[in-house]
N, C-alpha and C positions, 0 to 999 in steps of 0.2 A: 531220162532219169534225172539229169542235172536240172532240166527245166522244172520237174516236180519238186525237187529239193529247194530250188530258189523260191518257187511259189510258197512252199511251206514256211521257209524262213521269213518271207515277206509277210505271210499271214500272222505268224507269231509276233513279229515286230509291230504290226498294226494293232493287234489286240493289246499288247503291253503299253504301247503309246496311248491308246484310247483309255485304258484303265488309269494311267498316270494323270491324264488331263482331267479325268472325272473327279480325282481327288483334290485338284487344285482349282480354286475359284477363277473364273474367266477374268483375264486382265491382271491377276495377282502373281508376280513372279515368285518362285520358290525362295524361302529365306536363305540368306547367305550364312554359312557357319561362323559363329562368333566364339572366340575363346572366352572362358569363364573370367579370366583376370582382366578382360577388357570391358566388362560390364560395370558402369558407374551409376549408382543410384543416388539422387539428390532429393532429400526430403525438405519440403518447405515448412516453416513454422509460422503460424499466425501470431503476430506480436500486436498487443493492444496498448496504445499510449493515450491516456487521458491528458488533454492539453486545455488549459484555460487561457483566454486572451482578453485582457481588460485594458481600457484606455487610461489616460492620465488621471481621470477622475474616478477611477475604479469601476467604471461602468462596463458591462460586457460588450465586446466587439462581435457582432453577429454577422451571419451571411457568408461566412468563409467556407470554401470548398477544398477539394484535394489539391487543386492547382495553387492554392495559397500557402500550403505547408511544405516544409522540407525536413526530412528525417535522415539523420546520419547514424549508422550503426558502426561503432569502432572506426569512425571517420570515413565511412563509405556511404555514399548516398543510396537511399532505398526508394523503390518504386511504391508509391502509396496505392493501396487497393481501394480503400473507402474511408470517407470522413463523414461522421454523423454528428449533427448538431444537438445541443442539449434539449431543445424542445421536442425532439423526436425520440429521445431515449429515456426509459424509466430510470428514476433515481433510487438507489438503495443506500440508506443512511444507517450506520450503526452509531448510536449516541452512547458514549461512555461517561458515566457520572461518578466522580470520586466522592465516596462517602466517608473517607477517613477523617480523623480529627484536624488534619492540616488545612482543610478547606471549609469547615463548617460556619465560620463567621459570615461568609457571603452566600450561604447555601440557598436561602429562600428566594432571593431575587435572581439567582442563577436559574433556579427551576422555572420561575415565571417567564423570564426572557427566553429561555430555551423552548419552552412550550409555545410561546408566541411565534418564535422563529419557524417551528415546524408547521404551525398553522399558515404562515405566510408563504413558505417555500414549497410545501409538498402539494402535489397535484393528485387526482384520483388514481393515476397509474403508479405513483411512488409509494414506497414502503419504508418504514422505520423499525429498526431493531434496538433494543435498549439493554445495556449491561451496567452493572455497578462495579466500581473498582474498590474493593475492600480487601480483606485477608485472602480472598480467592475470587476468581471471576464468577459472577452470577448473572445468568441470562434471565432477566425479569420480564422481557416481552419478546416474543418472536415477531417476525415481519408482520406489520399491521399498518392501518391507515392513520392519517394525521390525528383525527379526533381521539381515537383510542390511545395513541402515543402520548398526547398531551396529558390525558388522565393518568397514565402510568408514571410520567415524569413527576407530576405533583404529588404522587403517593410515596415517593422515595423519602426515606428517613436517614439523616446523618448518623454515623456511629463513631466509635473511638477505636476502630480496628487498625491493624497493620494494612499495608498497601501492596497488592500484587499487580503492579502496573504492567509489567512485561507480559505476564500471563494473560491479563485481560485484553490487551491489544492483540496478542496472538490468537486468542479465542474468538475475538470479533472478526479478525481477518479470515480465519478458517471458516467461520460461519457464513460470511458473505461469499466466500469461494465456493462453498458447497450448496448454498441455497439460492443465491441471486443468479439471475440469468447472465450468461457471458456477454450479452449485448447490453447490459445495464451499466450505469456509472455507479461504481461502488466507492463509497466515501465513509471514513471514520472521523467522527467529531468527538474529541476527548476534552472534557472540562475537568482539568487536573493540573497539579504542579509537576507531574512527571516523575515524582520520587517513587522509589521501589524499596520495600523492606521485607517482602514476603513471597516473591515469585519462586517457584520450585527450583529453577536453575540457579538463582542467587543463593538460596538456602543450601542447596547441595554443594555449590561452589565454595561457600564459606565453611561448611563442615569439612570438606576435603582439605581446604587450606589449613584449618586449625589442626586437623589430624596430622598433616604433613609437617607442619612446623613443630608440633609437639614431639614427633618422631625424630626430627632433625636435632632438637635440643637434647633428647635422650641419648642419641648416638654421639654427639659431639661434646656433650656436657653443657650445663647451663652457663658456664663461664666463657664459652667460646664466642658469645655474642652479647653485646651490651644491651641494656634495656632500651636505649634510644634507637640502636640499630634494629632491634627486634620490632619496635613500633613502626619505624620507617618501612621495613620489609613488609609488615603486615598491611600497612596502608597501600603500598604498591600492588601487593597481591589482591587485596580486596578490590582495587580499581580494575585490575585485569579481569576479575570475575564479572563485574558490572559491564565492562566493555564488551565481553563476549556475549552476555545476555542481550545487550543492545543490538549487536550484529545479528544474532539469531532472530530477534523480533522484527528488525527491519527486513530481513529475508522473507519472513512470513507475509509482510505487507506487500513486498514486491511480487511474490508468487501469487498473491490473490488479485493483482492488478488494481490495488486499492490506493486511493489518495487519502493522506492523513492530514487532518486539521486539528488544532489544539487552541484552547483558551486557558491561560494560567491565572487562576484567581489570586495567586500570591503577589502579583504585580512586582513592583521593584524590590520587595522584601526577599525575593529569591536570592539576592546577592549576600544574604546574611551568613550563609555557611556553604561548605563544599557539597553537601548532600543536595541542597536546593539548586545550586549552580549546575550540577550534573543532571538534575531533574529537568531543568530548562534546556540543557544540551540534548537530552533525549527528544524533547518536543521539537526543537529546531532541526535536528538531523532527520527524524522521521518525516517531517513536513517537507524539507528541502529535497530529500531523495525521492519522494513520491509525487512531487508537483503540488503540494499543498502549502499551507501557511500556518505558522505558530504565532498566535497573537499574545502579546504581553501587555495588557492594559495597566494603566497607572491608577489603581483604585485608591480611594481615600479611606482612612480608618472609619469604621462604624461602631467601634466598641469604646468610645470616649465616655467620660463621666457626664458630659454635656449632652442632653437628649436633643437639643435643638441642632447642635453640630452634627450629631449622628444622622438626624433626619435629612439635613441638607446634603451631607456626604452620600447618603444612600441614594438620593435623587440623582446626584451627579454620577454615581457609579452605575446606576441603571441606564442613564443616558449613554454612558461609555460603552456598556455592554450591548445596548441596542445598535449603536453604530457598528460595532464589531460584527454582530449577526447580520446587519444589513450588508456590510462588505462581503461577508461570507456568502450570502445569498446571491450577490452579484457574481462572485466567482463561479458559483455552481451554474448560474445561468449562462456563463461565458464558456462552459466546458464542452469541448469536443472529444469524440473518440476517434483517434487516428489509427487506422489499421494497415499493416503491411505484412507481406510474406518474406521472411528472411530465409535465404538459401545458404547462409553461412554455415560451414561445418565446424561446430564447436562441441566439445565434450559436455555431457550432462553436468549441470551444477556450475558451469562457468559464468561469471558475471560479465555482461556485455554492456558497455557504455553507450548511452544514447545522447543525441543532440537534436533539439527540435527548435525550429524558428519559423517565422512567417515571412514569406517573400513578397511583401506588399510595401508600398510607400505609405506607411502608417505614421501618424503624428508622434512627436516625441512623448515619452512617458508611457507608451504602450508596454505592458508586461505579458510575457509568455511564460507560463509555468507548466512544466511537464516532468514526468518521472525521469530520473537521471540514468536509469539502466534497468536490466532485468536479469534473472538467473535462468539459464537454459534448462528447460524441463525435459524429462524423458519422453520420447516419442512413442 
């Protein structure tokens, strides 16, 4: 009886073991139990860094690869995944034309030179989008080829409108983000003095400011603050509204992986008042933070009483603008897309500082321009 019982137990054990082995792939050990709080998930984010490298003469430095670049994220070296050169990547240009009264003296030759620039720099794979900067952003041409873009530029008419500069830059950045390929080089070129008098955020901010100050005066009495103190407070508050609008616009550029370039037709006259100075500050900040350049040419007056002088100055101004567009074309030809995967654990919306350089023994005068950082996006 014991022998039959042992045989039965052996048979049951054999069947159970065979069934278990049938459920587990051969050579694969059963998984070890893992506590839930021991599981760590690391999500890598692809970060795209447009970088331009030019030599001392402003000419593009070509032929660089991943081994030639070094990227630091919050002072930590990152492993570069890919580097793409300009000649292999489509170029997406958003050209922003200021049509307000502040720029109309130079308008015609700006149009002609900008049109020629697109003809020279754009290839069949490249596209241009055109906005006007007026009392509101107006998209006058969706992504199109060089010939069509040149025609559109020459059809633009100057106006006497207010200027929604921040809104137009934001609209252009969002357009490129939504419509351009992630693998393209996205560039905004703004021909403007950078002044803003009509963007939504600025108008709302000013309205809230005046309402707040009026309520404060009603509560405390008009004698609680002098006229001079009131004016000083108003100036400071207005500046804070514009600074916040500037920050929001810069964030939209960063989130779109877009490089900002600007040409200020006002030239040295931008120093005439605080509004003009802040306008140039907008252009400088957007360009520096995204890896672009803000050009401030020294244009000569073309509204003199002497027609001969006007004609001579116009020729010189045209030559100056042609040199600027030539330099801009060189920078675009020197642009690389450096990409890496960041595994840093940062909260959404955090600004991450970047540092980019080229680890080559390059001659003196070489310039490396790259975005200064990025905002962490939701995964």
